[in-house]
Legacy VTK file of the C-alpha trace (Angstrom):
# vtk DataFile Version 3.0
C-alpha trace
ASCII
DATASET POLYDATA
POINTS 349 float
-99.318 1.238 42.462
-98.556 0.490 46.059
-98.293 -3.186 45.220
-95.936 -2.369 42.350
-93.728 -0.382 44.750
-93.667 -3.269 47.193
-92.515 -5.617 44.463
-89.669 -3.239 43.594
-88.599 -2.907 47.240
-88.827 -6.566 48.209
-87.216 -9.246 46.026
-89.331 -12.165 44.918
-88.759 -15.694 46.217
-86.894 -16.565 43.017
-84.648 -13.522 43.390
-83.932 -14.406 47.009
-83.087 -17.989 46.014
-80.688 -16.847 43.289
-79.069 -14.391 45.714
-78.539 -17.100 48.342
-77.046 -19.394 45.706
-74.648 -16.671 44.546
-73.574 -15.973 48.142
-73.120 -19.687 48.803
-71.021 -20.078 45.659
-68.873 -17.094 46.648
-68.437 -18.495 50.163
-67.372 -21.841 48.706
-64.784 -20.142 46.506
-63.444 -18.182 49.455
-63.347 -21.340 51.585
-61.387 -23.238 48.921
-58.973 -20.322 48.626
-58.516 -20.179 52.397
-57.904 -23.921 52.580
-55.397 -23.685 49.726
-53.505 -20.916 51.499
-53.466 -22.876 54.763
-52.315 -26.023 52.984
-49.522 -24.139 51.247
-48.410 -22.617 54.540
-48.483 -25.985 56.330
-46.647 -27.931 53.640
-42.922 -28.034 54.427
-39.871 -29.565 52.809
-36.952 -30.270 55.154
-33.466 -31.317 54.097
-31.458 -33.855 56.126
-27.978 -35.084 55.228
-28.127 -38.704 56.423
-29.757 -41.076 58.949
-27.643 -40.279 61.984
-28.038 -39.205 65.598
-26.559 -35.879 64.460
-29.993 -35.276 62.906
-31.843 -37.202 65.585
-34.510 -34.720 66.714
-35.805 -34.269 63.153
-35.694 -37.972 62.309
-37.434 -38.920 65.569
-40.086 -36.249 64.989
-40.751 -37.668 61.524
-41.027 -41.281 62.705
-43.115 -40.444 65.770
-45.520 -38.265 63.795
-44.772 -35.119 65.781
-44.820 -32.838 62.737
-48.219 -34.187 61.741
-49.442 -33.633 65.314
-48.583 -29.958 64.910
-50.507 -29.731 61.646
-47.520 -29.908 59.319
-47.306 -31.904 56.110
-43.564 -32.570 56.258
-41.611 -33.884 53.284
-38.042 -34.978 53.856
-35.344 -34.609 51.194
-31.790 -35.917 51.449
-29.302 -33.159 50.617
-25.829 -32.003 51.585
-25.336 -28.544 53.059
-24.615 -26.564 49.890
-27.546 -28.116 48.025
-29.813 -27.619 51.056
-28.882 -23.944 51.258
-29.577 -23.444 47.558
-32.980 -25.098 48.073
-33.768 -22.674 50.903
-32.828 -19.696 48.771
-34.912 -20.908 45.819
-37.920 -21.700 48.010
-37.952 -25.387 47.054
-37.230 -26.253 50.722
-38.498 -24.490 53.823
-36.031 -25.893 56.377
-32.396 -26.923 56.153
-30.840 -28.870 59.010
-27.364 -27.939 57.706
-27.104 -24.659 59.575
-23.330 -24.352 59.131
-23.738 -24.161 55.359
-26.624 -21.731 55.800
-24.446 -19.526 58.008
-21.793 -19.245 55.288
-24.522 -18.017 52.939
-25.818 -15.581 55.569
-22.329 -14.123 55.934
-22.414 -13.444 52.193
-25.756 -11.652 52.528
-28.328 -14.421 52.027
-31.782 -13.746 53.504
-31.754 -16.710 55.891
-31.950 -17.137 59.657
-30.873 -19.935 61.989
-33.721 -20.678 64.392
-32.324 -23.653 66.318
-28.806 -24.736 67.315
-28.698 -28.447 68.079
-25.088 -29.077 69.097
-22.121 -26.980 70.194
-19.417 -29.497 71.168
-17.539 -30.673 68.069
-16.644 -34.326 68.419
-13.222 -33.920 66.839
-9.695 -34.533 68.075
-6.457 -32.896 66.967
-3.740 -35.502 66.534
-0.066 -35.448 65.647
1.554 -38.326 63.798
5.059 -37.997 65.264
6.240 -38.592 68.865
8.000 -35.212 69.129
4.824 -33.237 68.293
2.934 -32.975 71.574
1.393 -29.478 71.748
-0.292 -26.903 69.545
2.907 -24.872 69.755
4.797 -27.807 68.198
2.545 -27.619 65.131
3.642 -24.094 64.155
3.746 -23.742 60.337
3.159 -27.472 59.904
0.553 -29.047 57.635
-2.611 -30.149 59.437
-5.188 -32.219 57.591
-8.870 -31.275 57.405
-11.500 -32.877 55.201
-12.085 -29.812 53.010
-10.989 -26.207 53.287
-13.377 -24.109 55.325
-15.288 -27.088 56.759
-16.172 -27.652 60.402
-12.893 -29.519 60.932
-10.907 -26.440 59.943
-13.182 -24.107 61.888
-12.774 -26.291 64.986
-8.990 -26.132 64.573
-9.044 -22.360 64.187
-11.290 -21.888 67.227
-9.014 -24.177 69.245
-5.963 -22.118 68.287
-7.717 -18.856 69.188
-8.827 -20.332 72.530
-5.156 -21.192 73.192
-4.067 -17.630 72.433
-2.555 -18.515 69.056
-3.228 -17.198 65.568
-5.851 -19.171 63.611
-3.185 -19.355 60.878
-0.633 -20.940 63.225
-0.734 -24.050 61.019
-1.143 -24.719 57.285
-4.406 -26.438 56.351
-4.343 -29.372 53.927
-7.549 -30.930 52.544
-7.452 -34.723 52.758
-11.014 -35.723 51.858
-12.880 -38.530 53.559
-12.832 -40.106 57.025
-11.046 -43.081 55.494
-8.290 -40.757 54.302
-7.974 -39.292 57.806
-7.439 -42.776 59.224
-4.869 -43.434 56.509
-2.971 -40.246 57.436
-2.777 -41.384 61.060
-1.446 -44.756 59.983
1.043 -43.472 57.418
2.152 -40.247 59.088
1.777 -38.495 55.719
1.031 -35.185 57.490
2.398 -33.894 60.812
-1.102 -33.444 62.203
-4.794 -33.618 61.429
-8.275 -33.030 62.771
-10.151 -36.326 62.962
-13.526 -37.481 64.227
-13.661 -39.383 67.513
-15.417 -42.292 65.789
-12.453 -42.678 63.449
-10.035 -42.602 66.369
-12.062 -45.341 68.057
-11.725 -47.451 64.910
-7.926 -47.100 65.100
-7.506 -48.114 68.737
-4.387 -50.213 69.219
-2.986 -49.310 65.798
0.704 -48.342 65.359
-0.338 -44.936 64.053
-2.111 -43.916 67.252
0.716 -45.282 69.375
3.259 -43.261 67.411
1.471 -39.904 67.589
-0.313 -37.871 70.276
-3.802 -36.546 70.831
-2.989 -32.870 71.279
-6.498 -31.483 71.928
-9.965 -32.953 72.293
-12.130 -30.168 70.864
-15.170 -31.579 72.676
-13.739 -30.226 75.927
-11.746 -27.282 74.552
-14.253 -25.178 72.604
-17.917 -24.418 71.954
-18.882 -24.292 68.310
-22.438 -24.091 66.968
-22.281 -26.491 64.063
-25.652 -28.027 63.400
-29.218 -26.815 63.636
-32.168 -25.563 61.591
-32.245 -22.644 59.169
-35.179 -21.034 57.341
-35.643 -18.090 55.002
-36.357 -14.681 56.474
-39.450 -14.579 54.247
-40.902 -17.728 55.812
-40.074 -16.364 59.252
-41.847 -13.085 58.480
-44.831 -14.451 56.550
-45.547 -17.666 58.472
-44.120 -17.416 61.997
-46.807 -19.770 63.329
-45.709 -22.459 60.871
-42.087 -22.078 61.959
-43.141 -22.193 65.606
-45.097 -25.403 65.086
-42.104 -26.868 63.263
-39.948 -26.038 66.279
-42.500 -27.461 68.728
-42.437 -30.770 66.843
-38.630 -30.734 66.632
-38.361 -30.071 70.375
-40.643 -33.059 70.931
-38.155 -35.105 68.909
-35.277 -33.717 70.944
-36.961 -34.532 74.261
-37.765 -38.048 73.059
-34.163 -38.538 71.952
-32.841 -37.474 75.341
-35.265 -39.750 77.185
-35.095 -42.972 75.156
-31.703 -44.266 74.075
-32.667 -47.736 72.821
-35.791 -46.519 71.054
-33.885 -43.687 69.362
-31.279 -46.141 68.077
-34.089 -48.349 66.774
-35.506 -45.366 64.906
-32.089 -44.702 63.345
-31.972 -48.303 62.108
-35.470 -48.015 60.647
-34.408 -44.776 59.006
-31.575 -46.489 57.164
-28.526 -46.232 59.409
-25.946 -48.869 58.460
-23.824 -48.463 61.604
-23.205 -51.551 63.716
-24.836 -51.651 67.138
-21.728 -50.543 69.039
-20.997 -47.596 66.752
-24.652 -46.584 66.684
-24.772 -46.538 70.481
-21.457 -44.662 70.714
-22.759 -42.127 68.232
-25.881 -41.653 70.352
-23.738 -41.025 73.452
-21.484 -38.556 71.662
-24.360 -36.600 70.139
-26.502 -36.389 73.271
-23.454 -35.187 75.230
-23.010 -32.452 72.602
-26.589 -31.142 72.672
-27.209 -27.551 73.661
-29.283 -27.170 76.808
-32.314 -25.574 75.152
-31.478 -25.174 71.468
-29.645 -21.876 71.872
-26.000 -20.830 71.917
-24.466 -17.857 73.730
-24.036 -14.640 71.781
-20.307 -14.658 72.493
-19.808 -18.124 71.022
-21.961 -17.293 68.010
-20.027 -14.101 67.350
-16.635 -15.826 67.614
-17.744 -18.571 65.251
-19.076 -16.031 62.745
-15.824 -14.087 62.805
-13.774 -17.218 62.066
-16.059 -18.219 59.221
-16.058 -14.698 57.795
-12.264 -14.628 57.754
-12.252 -17.859 55.726
-14.615 -16.223 53.228
-12.431 -13.092 53.027
-15.253 -10.956 54.389
-13.924 -7.744 56.003
-14.561 -7.445 59.740
-16.771 -4.383 59.237
-18.975 -6.341 56.802
-19.702 -9.272 59.113
-23.432 -9.387 60.014
-24.436 -9.061 63.644
-25.479 -12.157 65.570
-29.109 -10.978 65.469
-28.929 -10.802 61.688
-27.925 -14.467 61.511
-29.796 -16.049 64.438
-33.346 -15.725 65.748
-34.265 -17.910 68.736
-37.511 -16.119 69.654
-39.859 -18.758 68.246
-37.729 -21.536 69.726
-38.214 -20.016 73.179
-41.953 -19.841 72.551
-41.971 -23.459 71.375
-40.228 -24.704 74.509
-42.534 -22.602 76.687
-45.575 -24.033 74.893
-44.443 -27.616 75.496
-43.788 -26.841 79.151
-47.227 -25.257 79.471
-48.835 -28.335 77.938
-46.878 -30.543 80.312
-45.870 -32.602 77.300
-43.755 -35.694 77.989
-42.406 -38.172 75.426
-43.569 -41.767 75.529
-41.791 -44.762 73.906
LINES 1 350
349 0 1 2 3 4 5 6 7 8 9 10 11 12 13 14 15 16 17 18 19 20 21 22 23 24 25 26 27 28 29 30 31 32 33 34 35 36 37 38 39 40 41 42 43 44 45 46 47 48 49 50 51 52 53 54 55 56 57 58 59 60 61 62 63 64 65 66 67 68 69 70 71 72 73 74 75 76 77 78 79 80 81 82 83 84 85 86 87 88 89 90 91 92 93 94 95 96 97 98 99 100 101 102 103 104 105 106 107 108 109 110 111 112 113 114 115 116 117 118 119 120 121 122 123 124 125 126 127 128 129 130 131 132 133 134 135 136 137 138 139 140 141 142 143 144 145 146 147 148 149 150 151 152 153 154 155 156 157 158 159 160 161 162 163 164 165 166 167 168 169 170 171 172 173 174 175 176 177 178 179 180 181 182 183 184 185 186 187 188 189 190 191 192 193 194 195 196 197 198 199 200 201 202 203 204 205 206 207 208 209 210 211 212 213 214 215 216 217 218 219 220 221 222 223 224 225 226 227 228 229 230 231 232 233 234 235 236 237 238 239 240 241 242 243 244 245 246 247 248 249 250 251 252 253 254 255 256 257 258 259 260 261 262 263 264 265 266 267 268 269 270 271 272 273 274 275 276 277 278 279 280 281 282 283 284 285 286 287 288 289 290 291 292 293 294 295 296 297 298 299 300 301 302 303 304 305 306 307 308 309 310 311 312 313 314 315 316 317 318 319 320 321 322 323 324 325 326 327 328 329 330 331 332 333 334 335 336 337 338 339 340 341 342 343 344 345 346 347 348
């Protein structure tokens, strides 16, 4: 009887073997599940508008393998701002580098956050097309061309007017479409004034149109305007902060490389598909690097002013405008920069 009791208390060798096999099978299932979760968290889709220095840190990070170094499986998708924002909201993309479009959605209540501000000096100029129009005051109630209503050209104009102590509605805004159309307006004088990119002005040097009109304001020197950066969903930020942080570490690597290596960065842009000629590519590099924020952040005051202008364009009442903290979150960016400094990381060509 004692032997029978021992058999009931102690499993046989066969029972022990089956138990170990069941435990091993369960552990394998759990391991596969854990790996699947990690893979899902580390897989990211990032939208970029075009191969340009304006998206340099992300493009450099892709080509140099910095995202992979931080354990991220990064897929790049080409998309304009509105499409990129829709992708963020649907979950089909995890990062949009069109933060201006994301901000418009945030102002309407979208659950997104901007985690990095790349540039804050808009490379636009405000020009008149007639010799008698020399100041912002001279443009009162006159038509000023912007590419599309509510775009960064119009926002830059409005911020410039506010900085000069004038109403943001001091002028009438007229959509003109493409850069080519802006150059045509300068040449023809079809509108009294317009906001135009510096690159387009450079292309018109020596033309009769430029000689006839005046550059009234260079917005690069006149205002600060956060107009490009990275945005993510608040859900990703809450559920996978480590993934977002590693994304920012890799992006900051790209930014530091871009600052350090001019020729190599331009080579990367060519490999990425840029069709700009060498002179324009190099000029673009100079303009963008001069516009970069010091550490990826913008001051609260500048962010608030920009949000107020954008909200007014969207007919959002002042008391319904989100706070800066509801739209921007730089905490992980600060941690990313601190981590790179702690590592003593330096870019190499």
